[in-house]
C-alpha positions as CSV (number, residue, x, y, z in Angstrom):
1,M,97.2,-16.7,32.8
2,P,95.3,-17.4,36.0
3,R,94.6,-14.3,38.3
4,T,95.9,-14.4,41.8
5,I,93.0,-13.9,44.3
6,R,93.7,-11.9,47.5
7,I,92.0,-13.2,50.5
8,T,91.0,-10.5,52.9
9,R,89.7,-10.7,56.5
10,S,86.2,-10.0,55.2
11,H,86.5,-12.9,52.8
12,K,87.6,-15.2,55.7
13,L,84.6,-14.2,57.8
14,A,82.3,-14.7,54.9
15,T,83.8,-18.2,54.4
16,A,83.3,-18.9,58.0
17,V,79.7,-18.0,57.7
18,L,79.3,-20.3,54.7
19,V,81.0,-23.2,56.5
20,A,78.7,-22.7,59.4
21,A,75.7,-22.6,57.1
22,G,77.0,-25.8,55.5
23,S,77.3,-27.5,58.8
24,V,73.7,-26.7,59.6
25,T,72.6,-28.1,56.3
26,A,74.6,-31.3,56.9
27,I,73.0,-31.7,60.3
28,A,69.6,-31.2,58.8
29,A,70.4,-33.9,56.2
30,T,71.3,-36.4,58.9
31,G,68.0,-36.0,60.7
32,G,69.0,-33.4,63.4
33,Q,66.8,-30.7,62.0
34,S,65.1,-29.7,65.3
35,D,68.4,-28.9,67.1
36,A,70.6,-27.7,64.2
37,Q,68.3,-25.0,62.8
38,P,68.4,-22.6,65.8
39,A,72.2,-23.1,66.3
40,A,72.8,-22.4,62.6
41,A,70.7,-19.2,62.8
42,K,72.6,-18.0,65.8
43,S,75.9,-18.8,64.2
44,S,75.0,-16.9,61.1
45,I,73.9,-13.8,63.1
46,A,77.1,-13.9,65.1
47,A,79.2,-14.1,62.0
48,Q,77.3,-11.3,60.4
49,K,77.8,-9.2,63.5
50,I,81.5,-9.9,63.6
51,A,81.9,-9.0,60.0
52,G,79.9,-5.7,60.4
53,E,82.0,-4.7,63.4
54,S,85.2,-5.5,61.6
55,T,84.1,-3.5,58.5
56,A,83.1,-0.5,60.7
57,K,86.5,-0.5,62.5
58,E,88.4,-0.7,59.2
59,A,86.3,2.2,57.8
60,A,86.9,4.3,61.0
61,A,90.7,3.5,60.9
62,G,90.8,4.4,57.2
63,K,89.0,7.7,57.9
64,A,91.4,8.5,60.8
65,T,94.4,7.8,58.6
66,Q,93.0,10.1,55.9
67,E,92.3,12.8,58.4
68,T,95.8,12.5,59.9
69,A,97.4,12.7,56.4
70,A,95.2,15.7,55.5
71,K,96.3,17.5,58.7
72,K,99.9,16.8,58.0
73,A,99.6,18.0,54.5
74,A,97.8,21.2,55.7
75,D,100.5,21.8,58.4
76,A,103.2,21.3,55.8
77,A,101.5,23.7,53.4
78,A,101.1,26.3,56.2
79,A,104.8,25.9,57.2
80,A,105.9,26.3,53.6
81,K,103.7,29.4,53.2
82,K,105.1,30.9,56.4
83,A,108.7,30.1,55.4
84,A,108.1,31.7,52.0
85,A,106.6,34.8,53.6
86,D,109.5,35.1,56.1
87,K,112.0,34.7,53.3
88,A,110.3,37.5,51.3
89,V,110.3,39.8,54.3
90,A,114.0,39.1,55.0
91,E,114.8,39.7,51.3
92,R,112.9,43.0,51.3
93,K,114.6,44.1,54.6
94,A,118.1,43.1,53.2
95,A,117.3,45.1,50.0
96,A,116.2,48.1,51.9
97,E,119.3,48.0,54.2
98,K,121.5,47.6,51.1
99,A,119.9,50.6,49.5
100,V,120.4,52.8,52.6
101,A,124.0,51.6,52.8
102,D,124.6,52.4,49.1
103,R,123.1,55.9,49.5
104,K,125.3,56.6,52.5
105,A,128.3,55.3,50.7
106,A,127.5,57.4,47.6
107,A,126.9,60.5,49.8
108,K,130.2,60.0,51.6
109,K,132.1,59.5,48.4
110,S,130.5,62.6,47.0
111,A,131.3,64.6,50.1
112,E,134.9,63.4,50.0
113,K,135.2,64.3,46.3
114,A,133.8,67.8,47.0
115,R,136.1,68.2,49.9
116,S,139.1,67.1,47.9
117,E,138.2,69.4,45.0
118,K,137.8,72.3,47.4
119,Q,141.1,71.6,49.0
120,A,142.7,71.4,45.6
121,A,141.1,74.7,44.6
122,N,142.2,76.3,47.9
123,R,145.8,75.1,47.3
124,S,145.6,76.4,43.7
125,T,144.4,79.8,44.9
126,E,147.1,79.9,47.6
127,R,149.7,79.0,45.0
128,K,148.4,81.7,42.7
129,A,148.4,84.2,45.6
130,V,152.0,83.4,46.5
131,A,153.1,83.2,42.9
132,A,151.4,86.4,41.7
133,P,150.7,88.9,44.5
134,K,148.3,91.7,43.7
135,Q,150.0,94.6,42.1
136,Y,149.2,98.2,42.9
137,K,150.2,101.3,40.9
138,N,152.7,103.6,42.6
139,N,150.5,106.6,42.6
140,L,147.7,108.0,44.8
141,D,145.0,105.7,43.3
142,G,147.3,102.6,43.9
143,W,148.1,103.7,47.5
144,I,144.5,104.2,48.4
145,R,143.5,100.8,46.9
146,E,146.2,99.0,48.7
147,S,145.3,100.7,51.9
148,L,141.7,99.7,51.5
149,D,142.6,96.1,51.0
150,I,144.7,96.1,54.2
151,M,141.9,98.0,56.1
152,K,139.4,95.3,54.9
153,K,141.6,92.5,56.4
154,K,141.9,94.4,59.6
155,D,138.2,95.4,59.8
156,I,139.0,99.1,59.6
157,P,136.1,101.1,58.1
158,G,136.5,103.5,55.3
159,S,135.8,104.1,51.6
160,Y,137.8,105.2,48.6
161,E,135.8,108.5,48.5
162,G,136.4,109.2,52.2
163,L,140.2,108.6,52.0
164,H,140.6,110.6,48.7
165,R,138.6,113.5,50.0
166,N,140.6,113.9,53.2
167,I,144.0,113.3,51.4
168,M,143.3,116.1,48.9
169,R,142.3,118.5,51.7
170,E,145.3,117.6,54.0
171,S,148.2,117.2,51.5
172,S,146.9,117.6,47.9
173,G,148.1,114.0,47.3
174,N,151.8,114.7,48.3
175,P,153.2,111.9,50.4
176,N,156.1,114.1,51.5
177,A,154.0,117.1,52.6
178,V,155.0,118.5,56.0
179,N,153.1,121.1,58.1
180,D,155.8,123.3,59.7
181,W,153.6,126.1,61.1
182,D,150.8,124.7,63.3
183,I,150.9,123.9,67.0
184,N,152.2,120.4,66.4
185,A,155.1,121.9,64.4
186,Q,155.7,124.4,67.2
187,N,155.9,121.5,69.6
188,G,158.5,119.7,67.5
189,I,156.2,117.0,66.1
190,P,155.0,118.3,62.7
191,S,152.2,116.6,60.8
192,K,153.5,114.7,57.8
193,G,152.4,112.6,54.8
194,L,149.2,112.2,52.8
195,L,146.9,112.5,55.8
196,Q,149.1,114.8,57.9
197,V,149.8,112.4,60.8
198,I,152.1,113.3,63.7
199,Q,154.6,110.7,64.9
200,P,153.0,109.8,68.2
201,T,149.7,109.2,66.5
202,F,151.4,107.1,63.8
203,D,153.2,105.0,66.4
204,A,150.0,104.4,68.4
205,Y,147.8,103.5,65.4
206,H,150.3,101.9,63.1
207,V,148.8,98.8,61.3
208,N,150.9,95.7,61.1
209,G,151.8,94.7,57.6
210,T,152.7,98.2,56.6
211,E,156.0,100.1,56.7
212,K,157.0,101.7,60.0
213,K,157.7,104.9,58.3
214,L,155.5,108.0,58.8
215,T,155.7,109.2,55.3
216,D,155.2,105.9,53.6
217,P,152.0,106.4,51.6
218,V,150.2,103.2,52.5
219,A,151.4,103.2,56.1
220,N,150.3,106.8,56.5
221,I,146.8,106.2,55.1
222,T,146.1,103.1,57.1
223,A,147.3,104.5,60.4
224,A,145.2,107.7,59.8
225,A,142.2,105.6,58.9
226,N,142.7,103.5,62.0
227,Y,142.9,106.6,64.2
228,A,139.8,108.1,62.6
229,A,137.9,104.9,63.1
230,D,138.8,105.0,66.8
231,K,137.9,108.7,67.3
232,Y,135.1,109.3,64.7
233,G,133.8,105.9,63.7
234,S,135.3,106.1,60.2
235,I,137.6,108.3,58.0
236,D,134.4,108.9,56.0
237,N,133.1,111.0,59.0
238,V,136.0,113.4,58.9
239,D,135.5,116.7,56.9
240,S,138.1,118.9,58.6
241,A,141.3,118.9,60.6
242,Y,141.2,115.9,62.9
């Protein structure tokens, strides 16, 4: 199968040179040698010059095209690299923000759970307190202990030892004891109860939450302790009639 031959611009110029050379030869063959030879030489030089300039231009154009393509490729690669880097930074930032948000959410959930459990525990404790109030024995030990719990709530100082010591000195532990011979008795306001308190003192230092009865054991003890705290700093500081 015959091969198709591609005719380029360089081929055309070369052909033109050959044609020119042939013309010169033809002129020489017909006897015009003296005039044809210089013209042929000039024509050949001109053709060669044109062909050289054309080849140089084509080479320069090809080089410029290659440089442009290389620059575009480099720019595209740089843009792709920057986009990848920006994407990685954005992904890391998003991951960090998500981690912080997750930690905050977990902490909030944990705090809410702890608060809920505490509230449930408090409600349970309150229900138990309502359902089963603390019981005290109906004797001197029970009266002192109940009084101490009330005193603690009311910030009244005093100890078991201080209360017991003064009770035993004043009434020997008898809640109905009455002093009918001292100056208070002579004035019509005898000392009564475990800690021998007169009615005006009881009325002035009565502690809310206790019975308003002078000879009630718990009311008598807490009122006397409240009075002693005001006058002496604490019932523990009392060692004689007060």
